[in-house]
C-alpha positions as CSV (number, residue, x, y, z in Angstrom):
1,X,-46.4,-31.2,108.5
2,X,-43.2,-32.5,109.9
3,X,-43.7,-30.5,113.1
4,X,-47.1,-31.9,113.6
5,X,-45.9,-35.5,112.9
6,X,-43.0,-35.0,115.4
7,X,-45.4,-33.6,118.0
8,X,-47.9,-36.4,117.4
9,X,-45.1,-39.0,117.8
10,X,-44.0,-37.3,121.0
11,X,-47.5,-37.4,122.4
12,X,-47.9,-41.1,121.5
13,X,-44.6,-41.9,123.1
14,X,-45.5,-40.0,126.3
15,X,-48.9,-41.8,126.4
16,X,-47.3,-45.2,125.9
17,X,-44.8,-44.4,128.7
18,X,-47.6,-43.2,131.0
19,X,-49.7,-46.4,130.3
20,X,-46.6,-48.6,130.9
21,X,-46.0,-46.9,134.3
22,X,-49.7,-47.3,135.1
23,X,-50.7,-50.7,134.0
24,X,-54.2,-50.6,135.5
25,X,-55.0,-47.7,133.2
26,X,-53.7,-49.6,130.2
27,X,-55.9,-52.5,131.2
28,X,-58.9,-50.1,131.5
29,X,-58.2,-48.8,128.0
30,X,-58.0,-52.4,126.6
31,X,-61.3,-53.2,128.4
32,X,-62.9,-50.2,126.7
33,X,-61.7,-51.3,123.3
34,X,-63.1,-54.8,124.0
35,X,-66.4,-53.3,125.0
36,X,-66.5,-51.4,121.7
37,X,-65.7,-54.6,119.8
38,X,-68.4,-56.5,121.7
39,X,-70.9,-53.8,120.7
40,X,-69.7,-53.9,117.1
41,X,-70.0,-57.7,117.0
42,X,-73.6,-57.5,118.4
43,X,-74.5,-55.0,115.6
44,X,-72.9,-57.3,113.1
45,X,-75.0,-60.2,114.3
46,X,-78.2,-58.2,114.1
47,X,-77.3,-57.0,110.6
48,X,-76.6,-60.6,109.4
49,X,-79.8,-61.8,111.1
50,X,-81.8,-59.1,109.2
51,X,-80.2,-60.3,105.9
52,X,-81.1,-63.8,106.8
53,X,-84.8,-62.9,107.4
54,X,-84.8,-61.0,104.1
55,X,-83.4,-64.0,102.3
56,X,-85.9,-66.3,103.9
57,X,-88.8,-64.0,102.7
58,X,-87.3,-64.0,99.2
59,X,-87.0,-67.9,99.3
60,X,-90.6,-68.2,100.4
61,X,-91.7,-65.8,97.7
62,X,-89.7,-67.7,95.1
63,X,-91.3,-71.0,96.2
64,X,-94.7,-69.5,95.8
65,X,-93.8,-68.3,92.3
66,X,-92.4,-71.7,91.4
67,X,-95.6,-73.3,92.5
68,X,-97.7,-70.8,90.5
69,X,-95.6,-71.4,87.4
70,X,-95.8,-75.2,87.9
71,X,-99.6,-74.9,87.9
72,X,-99.4,-72.9,84.7
73,X,-97.2,-75.5,83.1
74,X,-99.7,-78.2,83.9
75,X,-102.6,-76.0,82.7
76,X,-100.8,-75.3,79.4
77,X,-99.9,-78.9,78.8
78,X,-103.5,-80.0,79.5
79,X,-104.7,-77.4,76.9
80,X,-102.1,-78.7,74.4
81,X,-100.3,-75.2,74.4
82,X,-96.8,-76.6,74.3
83,X,-95.3,-73.1,73.4
84,X,-96.7,-71.7,76.7
85,X,-95.7,-74.8,78.6
86,X,-92.1,-74.4,77.4
87,X,-92.0,-70.7,78.3
88,X,-93.5,-71.5,81.7
89,X,-90.9,-74.2,82.3
90,X,-88.1,-71.8,81.5
91,X,-89.5,-69.3,83.9
92,X,-89.8,-71.9,86.6
93,X,-86.2,-73.0,86.0
94,X,-85.0,-69.4,86.4
95,X,-87.0,-69.1,89.6
96,X,-85.5,-72.3,90.9
97,X,-82.0,-71.0,90.1
98,X,-82.8,-67.8,91.9
99,X,-84.2,-69.7,94.9
100,X,-81.1,-71.9,95.1
101,X,-78.9,-68.9,95.0
102,X,-80.9,-67.3,97.8
103,X,-80.7,-70.5,99.8
104,X,-76.9,-70.6,99.5
105,X,-76.8,-67.0,100.6
106,X,-79.0,-67.8,103.6
107,X,-76.7,-70.7,104.5
108,X,-73.7,-68.3,104.3
109,X,-75.6,-65.9,106.6
110,X,-76.1,-68.7,109.1
111,X,-72.4,-69.6,109.1
112,X,-71.5,-65.9,109.5
113,X,-73.9,-65.6,112.5
114,X,-72.3,-68.6,114.2
115,X,-68.8,-67.3,113.6
116,X,-69.9,-63.8,114.9
117,X,-71.5,-65.4,118.0
118,X,-68.3,-67.3,118.7
119,X,-66.3,-64.1,118.3
120,X,-68.7,-62.4,120.7
121,X,-68.2,-65.1,123.3
122,X,-64.4,-64.9,122.9
123,X,-64.5,-61.1,123.4
124,X,-66.7,-61.5,126.5
125,X,-64.3,-63.9,128.0
126,X,-61.3,-61.7,127.2
127,X,-63.1,-58.7,128.6
128,X,-63.8,-60.5,131.9
129,X,-60.1,-61.5,132.1
130,X,-59.0,-57.9,131.4
131,X,-61.5,-56.5,133.9
132,X,-60.2,-58.9,136.6
133,X,-56.6,-58.0,135.9
134,X,-57.5,-54.2,135.9
135,X,-59.2,-54.7,139.3
136,X,-56.2,-56.5,140.6
137,X,-53.8,-53.8,139.3
138,X,-56.0,-51.0,140.7
139,X,-56.0,-52.7,144.1
140,X,-52.2,-52.9,144.0
141,X,-52.0,-49.2,143.0
142,X,-54.4,-48.1,145.8
143,X,-52.4,-50.0,148.4
144,X,-49.4,-47.7,147.8
145,X,-48.8,-45.3,150.6
146,X,-48.1,-42.3,148.4
147,X,-50.7,-40.7,146.1
148,X,-50.1,-41.3,142.4
149,X,-50.4,-37.8,141.0
150,X,-50.1,-39.0,137.5
151,X,-53.4,-41.0,137.5
152,X,-55.4,-39.0,140.1
153,X,-57.7,-37.4,137.5
154,X,-57.8,-40.3,134.9
155,X,-60.9,-42.0,136.3
156,X,-62.7,-38.9,137.3
157,X,-65.3,-37.6,134.8
158,X,-64.8,-34.0,133.8
159,X,-67.9,-32.0,134.0
160,X,-66.2,-28.7,133.2
161,X,-65.3,-27.1,130.0
162,X,-61.6,-26.3,129.9
163,X,-62.4,-23.0,128.1
164,X,-65.0,-22.0,130.7
165,X,-63.9,-19.2,133.0
166,X,-66.3,-20.4,135.7
167,X,-64.0,-23.4,136.3
168,X,-63.1,-23.4,140.1
169,X,-59.6,-24.7,139.5
170,X,-59.0,-22.2,136.8
171,X,-60.1,-19.4,139.1
172,X,-57.8,-20.6,141.9
173,X,-54.8,-20.7,139.5
174,X,-55.7,-17.2,138.1
175,X,-55.9,-15.8,141.7
176,X,-52.6,-17.5,142.7
177,X,-50.9,-16.3,139.5
178,X,-52.2,-12.7,140.0
179,X,-51.0,-12.8,143.6
180,X,-47.6,-14.0,142.4
181,X,-47.4,-11.1,139.9
182,X,-48.4,-8.6,142.6
183,X,-45.8,-9.9,145.0
184,X,-43.2,-9.7,142.2
185,X,-44.2,-6.1,141.4
186,X,-43.9,-5.2,145.1
187,X,-40.4,-6.7,145.3
188,X,-39.4,-4.8,142.1
189,X,-40.8,-1.5,143.5
190,X,-39.2,-2.0,146.9
191,X,-35.7,-2.1,145.4
């Protein structure tokens, strides 16, 4: 495992050096991370809103049950059935506690939604700032007179499979390498 750890550290170091020497790419990577955080925050908001709706439905259902048991309490008292009235009052009290608990949970959901929305706004602002800095850095990079070979392929999408023999670049290199080998063989034979 030590070899893999060393190799992993080496790759991470090289990537960090590469990004430091190409700040516009580092900014693009940060912007991509912020975009993912933005999407995650939206999903979180939607999940919490679903929880809130569920709690609202449970509160409404509890309120209806409380009303039903209140009617039963009154009916039992009117019929002089104090044993039933007492049991109905206990049930109503349990439903009230449950309803209050759900109400507190719903209020907590509302607070979490507001905090998540604020986080979402902050991420959006930060992402716009990073996007502007990336555009500025990219403009500075493209105004250089010499091509930057390190970053030429970074922003290009790769539509080829690196293991595919039909890759045109791979074919060019194979042809060139084969030609080099032939030339070397000719030189060796000519001696």
